[in-house]
ZAMARGU-4260 file (C-alpha; in steps of 0.2 Angstrom, whole numbers, plus 5000, padded with zeros to 4 digits):
<rodrens>
0) 5800/6285/5131 | 5787/6272/5128 | 5792/6255/5123 | 5787/6253/5105 | 5777/6237/5101
5) 5788/6226/5090 | 5774/6218/5081 | 5766/6235/5075 | 5784/6242/5071 | 5787/6227/5060
10) 5772/6230/5050 | 5775/6249/5049 | 5793/6245/5042 | 5785/6235/5028 | 5775/6251/5023
15) 5789/6263/5026 | 5806/6254/5026 | 5817/6270/5029 | 5807/6277/5044 | 5819/6282/5058
20) 5814/6271/5073 | 5823/6282/5085 | 5812/6297/5082 | 5796/6287/5086 | 5789/6289/5103
25) 5772/6281/5101 | 5763/6270/5088 | 5744/6269/5088 | 5735/6255/5077 | 5717/6257/5072
30) 5705/6247/5061 | 5690/6258/5055 | 5690/6270/5040 | 5686/6289/5045 | 5670/6289/5033
35) 5660/6279/5046 | 5661/6263/5035 | 5661/6246/5043 | 5675/6239/5032 | 5690/6234/5042
40) 5707/6242/5038 | 5724/6241/5044 | 5731/6258/5049 | 5744/6265/5061 | 5746/6283/5067
45) 5765/6287/5070 | 5770/6300/5083 | 5787/6307/5082 | 5795/6322/5090 | 5793/6331/5073
50) 5776/6326/5066 | 5761/6315/5067 | 5759/6303/5052 | 5745/6292/5048 | 5747/6276/5036
55) 5731/6267/5030 | 5734/6250/5022 | 5752/6254/5017 | 5748/6272/5011 | 5753/6289/5019
60) 5736/6297/5022 | 5740/6312/5033 | 5755/6322/5040 | 5755/6336/5052 | 5770/6344/5061
65) 5769/6343/5080 | 5772/6361/5082 | 5755/6365/5073 | 5745/6354/5085 | 5737/6361/5101
70) 5731/6345/5109 | 5725/6328/5106 | 5708/6321/5111 | 5699/6304/5112 | 5680/6303/5109
75) 5669/6288/5112 | 5656/6285/5098 | 5643/6271/5096 | 5653/6255/5095 | 5669/6264/5090
80) 5681/6277/5096 | 5688/6292/5088 | 5705/6301/5089 | 5707/6320/5084 | 5719/6334/5086
85) 5716/6353/5087 | 5726/6364/5075 | 5734/6379/5083 | 5732/6390/5067 | 5713/6390/5065
90) 5707/6380/5080 | 5700/6367/5069 | 5697/6349/5075 | 5705/6336/5064 | 5699/6318/5064
95) 5713/6306/5060 | 5709/6289/5067 | 5694/6278/5071 | 5693/6261/5078 | 5681/6249/5086
100) 5680/6248/5105 | 5694/6236/5107 | 5706/6250/5102 | 5699/6262/5116 | 5714/6258/5128
105) 5727/6259/5114 | 5721/6276/5108 | 5718/6283/5126 | 5736/6279/5131 | 5744/6286/5115
110) 5734/6302/5116 | 5740/6305/5134 | 5758/6303/5129 | 5756/6314/5115 | 5748/6328/5125
115) 5762/6325/5138 | 5775/6328/5125 | 5766/6344/5118 | 5764/6351/5136 | 5781/6347/5143
120) 5792/6344/5128 | 5800/6328/5135 | 5798/6310/5132 | 5799/6304/5150 | 5783/6294/5153
125) 5789/6286/5169 | 5777/6297/5179 | 5762/6287/5172 | 5762/6275/5186 | 5749/6263/5180
130) 5751/6248/5167 | 5750/6255/5150 | 5752/6239/5139 | 5736/6237/5129 | 5742/6226/5115
135) 5752/6210/5112 | 5771/6213/5109 | 5772/6198/5098 | 5757/6199/5086 | 5752/6217/5089
140) 5734/6214/5092 | 5724/6223/5106 | 5721/6213/5122 | 5703/6207/5125 | 5694/6219/5136
145) 5699/6216/5154 | 5714/6206/5149 | 5733/6210/5149 | 5738/6193/5141 | 5736/6188/5123
150) 5725/6172/5121 | 5733/6169/5104 | 5752/6169/5110 | 5751/6162/5127 | 5763/6147/5129
155) 5753/6133/5135 | 5768/6123/5140 | 5774/6137/5152 | 5756/6138/5159 | 5757/6120/5163
160) 5775/6121/5171 | 5769/6135/5182 | 5754/6125/5188 | 5766/6110/5192 | 5778/6123/5201
165) 5763/6128/5211 | 5761/6110/5217 | 5779/6109/5225 | 5773/6110/5243 | 5763/6094/5240
170) 5778/6084/5232 | 5777/6071/5246 | 5759/6067/5242 | 5762/6067/5223 | 5778/6056/5225
175) 5768/6044/5235 | 5754/6044/5222 | 5766/6041/5208 | 5773/6026/5218 | 5755/6019/5219
180) 5753/6022/5200 | 5768/6010/5197 | 5762/5997/5210 | 5745/5998/5201 | 5752/5996/5184
185) 5763/5981/5190 | 5749/5972/5198 | 5738/5975/5182 | 5752/5967/5171 | 5754/5952/5183
190) 5735/5948/5183 | 5734/5942/5164 | 5749/5930/5168 | 5740/5923/5183 | 5725/5920/5171
195) 5736/5911/5159 | 5743/5900/5172 | 5726/5896/5178 | 5719/5891/5161 | 5734/5882/5154
200) 5740/5874/5170 | 5723/5869/5177 | 5707/5872/5167 | 5714/5866/5150 | 5727/5854/5157
205) 5727/5836/5151 | 5736/5831/5166 | 5725/5820/5177 | 5736/5823/5193 | 5733/5842/5194
210) 5734/5847/5212 | 5718/5854/5218 | 5727/5865/5231 | 5738/5872/5217 | 5722/5878/5208
215) 5715/5885/5224 | 5732/5894/5227 | 5731/5902/5209 | 5713/5907/5212 | 5718/5915/5229
220) 5733/5924/5220 | 5721/5931/5207 | 5709/5937/5221 | 5724/5944/5231 | 5730/5954/5216
225) 5713/5961/5212 | 5711/5966/5230 | 5728/5974/5231 | 5725/5984/5215 | 5709/5990/5223
230) 5717/5995/5239 | 5732/6004/5230 | 5719/6013/5220 | 5710/6019/5236 | 5726/6025/5243
235) 5731/6033/5227 | 5715/6042/5226 | 5716/6048/5244 | 5734/6055/5242 | 5729/6064/5226
240) 5713/6071/5233 | 5723/6078/5248 | 5737/6085/5236 | 5724/6092/5224 | 5713/6100/5236
245) 5727/6108/5246 | 5734/6115/5229 | 5717/6122/5224 | 5713/6130/5240 | 5730/6139/5239
250) 5727/6144/5221 | 5710/6150/5225 | 5717/6161/5240 | 5731/6167/5228 | 5718/6173/5215
255) 5707/6181/5228 | 5722/6190/5236 | 5728/6196/5219 | 5711/6203/5215 | 5711/6213/5231
260) 5728/6220/5227 | 5722/6227/5210 | 5716/6244/5209 | 5698/6249/5207 | 5702/6254/5189
265) 5707/6236/5185 | 5694/6227/5195 | 5680/6238/5187 | 5686/6232/5170 | 5679/6215/5174
270) 5662/6210/5180 | 5658/6203/5197 | 5652/6187/5188 | 5668/6185/5179 | 5679/6187/5194
275) 5668/6175/5204 | 5670/6162/5190 | 5689/6164/5190 | 5690/6162/5209 | 5677/6148/5210
280) 5673/6140/5193 | 5690/6140/5185 | 5699/6133/5201 | 5686/6120/5202 | 5689/6114/5184
285) 5708/6114/5188 | 5704/6104/5204 | 5694/6091/5194 | 5708/6089/5181 | 5722/6087/5194
290) 5712/6075/5206 | 5701/6065/5193 | 5707/6067/5175 | 5726/6069/5176 | 5728/6054/5188
295) 5717/6043/5177 | 5728/6048/5161 | 5744/6045/5171 | 5738/6028/5176 | 5733/6023/5159
300) 5749/6030/5151 | 5760/6020/5163 | 5749/6004/5159 | 5751/6007/5141 | 5770/6008/5142
305) 5771/5993/5153 | 5759/5982/5142 | 5767/5988/5126 | 5784/5983/5133 | 5777/5965/5137
310) 5769/5964/5120 | 5785/5969/5111 | 5794/5956/5121 | 5782/5942/5114 | 5780/5948/5096
315) 5786/5966/5092 | 5778/5965/5074 | 5761/5962/5081 | 5763/5975/5095 | 5769/5988/5082
320) 5753/5984/5071 | 5741/5987/5086 | 5748/6004/5091 | 5751/6009/5073 | 5736/6021/5072
325) 5741/6031/5088 | 5752/6043/5078 | 5738/6047/5066 | 5726/6051/5081 | 5740/6062/5089
330) 5742/6071/5072 | 5723/6074/5070 | 5722/6082/5087 | 5737/6093/5083 | 5729/6099/5067
335) 5713/6103/5076 | 5721/6110/5092 | 5719/6129/5088 | 5701/6126/5082 | 5696/6117/5097
340) 5705/6129/5109 | 5695/6143/5101 | 5679/6134/5104 | 5683/6132/5122 | 5688/6150/5124
345) 5672/6156/5116 | 5661/6145/5127 | 5670/6151/5143 | 5667/6169/5138 | 5649/6166/5135
350) 5647/6157/5151 | 5656/6172/5160 | 5644/6184/5152 | 5629/6174/5157 | 5635/6173/5175
355) 5638/6192/5175 | 5620/6195/5168 | 5613/6184/5182 | 5623/6194/5195 | 5617/6210/5188
360) 5598/6204/5188 | 5599/6197/5206 | 5608/6212/5213 | 5596/6224/5205 | 5580/6214/5207
365) 5572/6229/5215 | 5575/6240/5200 | 5569/6226/5189 | 5553/6224/5198 | 5550/6243/5200
370) 5551/6245/5181 | 5542/6229/5177 | 5556/6222/5167 | 5556/6204/5172 | 5551/6198/5155
375) 5565/6209/5147 | 5578/6202/5159 | 5572/6185/5156 | 5574/6187/5137 | 5591/6195/5140
380) 5597/6179/5150 | 5588/6167/5138 | 5597/6176/5123 | 5615/6174/5131 | 5610/6156/5137
385) 5605/6152/5119 | 5622/6158/5113 | 5631/6147/5126 | 5620/6133/5120 | 5625/6135/5102
390) 5643/6136/5106 | 5641/6120/5116 | 5632/6112/5102 | 5646/6117/5090 | 5658/6109/5101
395) 5649/6093/5104 | 5645/6092/5085 | 5663/6093/5082 | 5667/6079/5094 | 5652/6069/5087
400) 5661/6069/5070 | 5679/6066/5075 | 5677/6054/5090 | 5669/6039/5080 | 5683/6041/5066
405) 5697/6041/5079 | 5690/6027/5089 | 5689/6017/5073 | 5707/6020/5069 | 5712/6016/5087
410) 5701/6000/5086 | 5709/5994/5070 | 5722/5985/5079 | 5708/5973/5086 | 5705/5966/5069
415) 5723/5963/5067 | 5724/5954/5084 | 5709/5943/5080 | 5717/5937/5064 | 5734/5934/5072
420) 5727/5925/5088 | 5714/5915/5077 | 5728/5909/5065 | 5739/5904/5080 | 5725/5894/5088
425) 5721/5885/5072 | 5739/5881/5069 | 5741/5875/5087 | 5755/5886/5091 | 5746/5896/5104
430) 5737/5889/5120 | 5721/5895/5127 | 5730/5902/5141 | 5742/5912/5130 | 5728/5918/5120
435) 5719/5924/5136 | 5735/5933/5142 | 5738/5941/5125 | 5720/5946/5123 | 5720/5954/5140
440) 5736/5963/5136 | 5729/5969/5120 | 5713/5975/5128 | 5724/5984/5141 | 5732/5994/5127
445) 5715/5999/5119 | 5708/6005/5136 | 5723/6018/5139 | 5722/6023/5120 | 5704/6027/5122
450) 5707/6036/5138 | 5721/6046/5129 | 5709/6051/5115 | 5697/6059/5128 | 5712/6068/5136
455) 5715/6082/5124 | 5697/6088/5127 | 5699/6088/5145 | 5716/6097/5144 | 5709/6110/5133
460) 5695/6114/5145 | 5708/6115/5159 | 5720/6125/5149 | 5706/6138/5146 | 5703/6139/5165
465) 5722/6140/5169 | 5725/6153/5157 | 5711/6164/5164 | 5717/6161/5182 | 5735/6166/5177
470) 5729/6181/5167 | 5723/6188/5184 | 5739/6182/5193 | 5750/6191/5180 | 5741/6207/5181
475) 5753/6221/5186 | 5749/6230/5202 | 5748/6248/5197 | 5746/6254/5214 | 5762/6246/5223
480) 5761/6245/5242 | 5775/6249/5253 | 5778/6235/5266 | 5785/6234/5284 | 5784/6252/5286
485) 5776/6262/5300 | 5770/6280/5301 | 5767/6290/5317 | 5750/6297/5321 | 5746/6310/5308
490) 5741/6328/5311 | 5730/6330/5295 | 5741/6341/5284 | 5736/6337/5266 | 5746/6345/5251
495) 5740/6342/5234 | 5755/6347/5224 | 5751/6351/5205 | 5742/6335/5202 | 5736/6329/5185
500) 5726/6313/5182 | 5717/6304/5169 | 5709/6287/5169 | 5717/6274/5158 | 5707/6277/5142
505) 5702/6295/5144 | 5709/6313/5143 | 5714/6322/5159 | 5700/6322/5172 | 5711/6333/5184
510) 5724/6346/5178 | 5737/6355/5188 | 5727/6354/5205 | 5737/6364/5218 | 5728/6364/5235
515) 5735/6364/5253 | 5724/6359/5268 | 5729/6362/5286 | 5724/6351/5301 | 5706/6354/5307
520) 5700/6363/5291 | 5683/6359/5284 | 5685/6359/5265 | 5670/6359/5254 | 5672/6353/5236
525) 5659/6360/5224 | 5656/6361/5206 | 5645/6354/5192 | 5644/6335/5190 | 5659/6327/5181
530) 5672/6341/5185 | 5683/6329/5195 | 5677/6331/5213 | 5675/6312/5217 | 5691/6308/5207
535) 5701/6320/5219 | 5695/6312/5235 | 5699/6295/5227 | 5717/6301/5224 | 5718/6307/5242
540) 5713/6289/5247 | 5725/6282/5234 | 5712/6272/5225 | 5722/6278/5210 | 5739/6285/5208
545) 5742/6302/5201 | 5749/6304/5184 | 5759/6320/5188 | 5763/6329/5204 | 5761/6322/5221
550) 5749/6321/5236 | 5757/6322/5253 | 5750/6319/5271 | 5761/6328/5284 | 5774/6330/5271
555) 5775/6312/5267 | 5770/6306/5249 | 5756/6294/5251 | 5764/6283/5238 | 5777/6280/5252
560) 5764/6275/5265 | 5757/6258/5267 | 5739/6258/5260 | 5732/6249/5276 | 5741/6262/5287
565) 5735/6277/5276 | 5717/6271/5275 | 5717/6267/5294 | 5719/6286/5297 | 5704/6290/5286
570) 5685/6289/5288 | 5675/6288/5272 | 5656/6290/5268 | 5654/6287/5250 | 5639/6290/5239
575) 5635/6271/5237 | 5631/6268/5256 | 5636/6250/5254 | 5631/6238/5268 | 5637/6220/5269
580) 5626/6206/5272 | 5624/6204/5290 | 5618/6213/5306 | 5618/6231/5309 | 5631/6229/5323
585) 5643/6220/5311 | 5641/6234/5298 | 5644/6247/5311 | 5660/6239/5318 | 5667/6234/5301
590) 5682/6246/5302 | 5684/6243/5321 | 5679/6225/5326 | 5685/6228/5344 | 5674/6243/5347
595) 5665/6244/5364 | 5647/6244/5366 | 5648/6262/5372 | 5658/6268/5357 | 5646/6260/5345
600) 5630/6267/5353 | 5639/6284/5354 | 5643/6284/5335 | 5626/6279/5331 | 5618/6293/5341
605) 5630/6306/5333 | 5625/6300/5316 | 5606/6300/5320 | 5605/6282/5318 | 5602/6275/5336
610) 5583/6280/5336 | 5578/6270/5321 | 5590/6255/5325 | 5582/6252/5342 | 5565/6252/5333
615) 5571/6237/5322 | 5564/6220/5326 | 5581/6214/5334 | 5589/6231/5337 | 5607/6231/5333
620) 5607/6213/5329 | 5594/6215/5315 | 5599/6207/5299 | 5600/6220/5285 | 5600/6208/5270
625) 5611/6210/5254 | 5617/6228/5252 | 5606/6233/5266 | 5590/6231/5255 | 5579/6230/5271
630) 5583/6248/5276 | 5579/6264/5267 | 5592/6275/5258 | 5592/6287/5273 | 5594/6273/5286
635) 5608/6265/5276 | 5617/6282/5274 | 5616/6286/5293 | 5624/6268/5297 | 5638/6273/5284
640) 5641/6289/5293 | 5641/6280/5310 | 5653/6268/5304 | 5665/6281/5298 | 5663/6291/5315
645) 5666/6275/5325 | 5683/6273/5315 | 5688/6290/5324 | 5699/6296/5309 | 5710/6310/5308
650) 5705/6314/5290 | 5686/6313/5287 | 5680/6312/5269 | 5662/6314/5265 | 5655/6311/5247
655) 5637/6317/5247 | 5636/6310/5265 | 5619/6318/5268 | 5611/6316/5250 | 5598/6304/5255
660) 5592/6312/5271 | 5577/6322/5274 | 5579/6340/5280 | 5576/6337/5298 | 5589/6323/5299
665) 5601/6333/5288 | 5600/6347/5301 | 5604/6334/5315 | 5619/6327/5306 | 5626/6344/5300
670) 5626/6349/5319 | 5635/6332/5323 | 5647/6334/5309 | 5651/6351/5315 | 5656/6345/5332
675) 5665/6329/5326 | 5675/6338/5313 | 5684/6348/5327 | 5702/6342/5327 | 5699/6332/5311
680) 5703/6337/5293 | 5687/6336/5284 | 5684/6336/5265 | 5666/6335/5259 | 5657/6335/5243
685) 5639/6341/5242 | 5628/6347/5228 | 5616/6353/5241 | 5627/6369/5245 | 5618/6372/5262
690) 5627/6357/5268 | 5644/6366/5267 | 5639/6382/5275 | 5651/6379/5290 | 5666/6375/5278
695) 5682/6383/5282 | 5685/6385/5263 | 5675/6381/5248 | 5685/6375/5233 | 5675/6377/5217
700) 5681/6365/5203 | 5677/6367/5184 | 5684/6359/5169 | 5696/6348/5179 | 5704/6362/5188
705) 5702/6374/5203 | 5692/6389/5197 | 5689/6398/5214 | 5694/6396/5233 | 5686/6406/5247
710) 5673/6406/5261 | 5654/6407/5256 | 5654/6426/5258 | 5670/6429/5248 | 5664/6418/5234
715) 5646/6426/5234 | 5654/6443/5233 | 5665/6438/5218 | 5649/6432/5209 | 5658/6419/5199
720) 5654/6401/5197 | 5649/6397/5215 | 5638/6412/5215 | 5629/6405/5199 | 5627/6388/5208
725) 5619/6396/5223 | 5607/6406/5213 | 5602/6391/5203 | 5599/6381/5219 | 5589/6395/5226
730) 5578/6397/5211 | 5575/6378/5211 | 5570/6379/5230 | 5557/6392/5226 | 5550/6382/5212
735) 5549/6366/5223 | 5540/6376/5237
</rodrens>
């Protein structure tokens, strides 16, 4: 059974105190009325084994027995999402919930569980492998898109402790830097005393027998103390820089590794610009805090404690009056903490969106220029930059108001010091040297206090970045990987055993798929767009895990095979035809870096790529640019096919592998694939049905299931869905000719 969100359950019990908690298997909050109004409401749909009940602002608005419901469905609207159910008696679709896009995940998950219960009659949701938590268990609010932690409830103390725990491998450097902090503080406290001795003992001395060499010794002592303080600061800076940079490199590698471990589903919820900001930008902010800001505050804090102790020793009343405003400043920061944290988080989000827009524009610059949209994209970027600017201005405006006030409070002790020292000097109870020493100590207190005033701003900026980094680090891996296991060379049996699957926030894309493929078979997947063909091959490659059923290779569940071993046995040519920045040779050998010259040339010739490659300026060493933009679509596709063939897989997956090729080249590649598919299990998707004329079997998919299976001739005789697709393509070919 699904774990009930305690925050939502607590609110429900306020409305319905006598509700039986044990009967509830899912709670679905939403926030918009059904009448298309924009007014926000607080509503909860309650799913029990007996009925569906909807409460809106504390009132029961709907109740429907579960036995009367055929199925549930989520529908995406404009800026909102709907939930409805179909009644068995009359087939009518009843709308019962509506929320803004933040509730898409919550509704999608609840609908999947409710449909599972209707279909199987049990509450075992363990077969849903992927992470399903979409709202905070404390406050009940939906997580922001792309996040699985609540920014409102995250413990900042725990985050800082985790960051310190991460620094354990550098404890020697940190311990050494702490020692340098103490030495620097000690020298800083001694220097005012040497000044006092120099002033009272030599400069203001009335003794005519003052020894010149003694004065020189005091001056040299003052010089040595200052030199020592500078040297210790240099050593401290070096140790902290080493520790900080080693920490950040390790943190950056951890974030990058974790992102690669996440499924495509979770990675796609975040933009490339956002992920790059977390790997580079946020870790850079953390590095600056650890190497520059935190050491400065630690030094000033130690200095404050040392000087305060000395001043309390001289005159505790005066010392108390000088530092009296400090609690007021701390209280002010405490009062404004939540407000300031919100401002920093908002600015981070806007900066991330600006980076994402830049990434999109530069990645799609050809499309931008092709449609003459430079001005529009400029306006789009200027608009988001203006929002970031306004957020920055609001932040700076706040500091511009509060900083002078706090500085005045902190500097109030200076007026007390002037009065105290002046009265002592006039009464003759304080010497010039003592006045110099005491004033130096007082100045040394105000310096750390001012530094501590800036620290909350720095720590909030750092906390925003740390929270974002650990939000990635804490993501659950919804496709767990088996480790330290091996698998013998596979034969190519693929058993798709009653598989059902749905993406996180949608209804089922595949439903009860049962297909068994023998080694060496060439299986063609055909059907209209959106019926689940690409989803099925993604499941075979284990880009996602199935919700129900299992996929086995040679009788072994693919969830029990290490992902790197599984995919090492597969060759894939996808629709995107993605090429990495680099040379043609580097792209060809991506999956097999140790390939020989003969193997690379042979694969290129088999894919029909060798002829155009040798005509390039530098042949196989030609630089193809980002995403291979210097090549045509057909050329990129042939390189992708050659890359897959060079991999020499036992299972070959082709997703529209010949879509961008002309008729002549397509014929060459079809002949090559026919020869190369011998001894390989091949699964191919193609909308151009002539590409699949040599398939052993054709699998026709429709409405998320398998509608027909057979050879081309068998399916044509049946005159079903496949027959209709072939006739439609023939009519289209006649029209084009």
